[in-house]
N, C-alpha and C positions, 0 to 999 in steps of 0.2 A: 854024598857027593852030590854038589851042586854045583848050575854055570855059573858066573858072574859075569855080567858086558863090560865095559867101555865106551861110551859115550862120549862122543867131540865133537865141536864148535867151535870157532874163532879162540881158541886159548881155555877157553870151561868145558869143564868135564866134569862127568857125569856115572859114577860105580855101582851098581847095584846086579842081586840076585839075577835073574832072568823068571826066576817066575812073579814075578813084581810089574805086572802089567798095568798099572799107573805109572810109575815110574818113565816105564818104557815109550809109552804113552803121551808121558811130557816131555819125555826127548827128542820125539820125533817133532812135536805138537813149536817147539823151540825152533826147530830144524839142524839135531843133529844126526852125527854120524855113527851108528855102530861102527869102534878102529878093532878091538882090540877082546878077546876074552877068554876066562880061563875055569878047569877044573877042580875045585878043590872041596875039603871037607871043615866045616867050620867058617869061622871066618878071618883068624888069622891069616891063615895061610895063602887066600886068595887076594889077603891086603899086602903079605910079602910079595908076591908075585906083580902084582900093580906094581909095588914103591918100584922096582926095577926094573920093569918095563918102561916106567915112564922117567929112571933113575933118580929118585927122590932121598936114596938112600937107606939105612936101613929101616927098616920098617919097626917102631915101638909098640904092640901089642897092649892095650888096657889091661889092666893088671884088679884083681880084686884084691880086699884091703889086707889082706894077709901078705901079699908080693904073687903067687904064682897065679898063670891064665886063668881065665873060667875055663870049666869043664869040655866042655864040648868047641872049643877053641884052642883047647891045648895036645891038639897034633901035629908033636912037629917033625912024625918019622914021615908026614905024607909031602911029595913033589908037586908041589899045582902044576896041570898041565896047561900049558897056554896055546891060543892058538889065533894066528891072524897074525 
């Protein structure tokens, strides 16, 4: 499980895992504000939650050349827990 953060300012967004200290520092330096966060496993579940939160429609995950999602992103049974 990891937590991802959405930072926003004047229509700009930045979405990254909470362990990404450099991205957080850059967002703060640009005057962005933490507006939303989600906990989930892999990268597709938090991206799905982000798309739903922002009203972007259905998230289409990156797939391997042979079709299925990458193994570490295939946890379709996990429902992300949004906060904020």
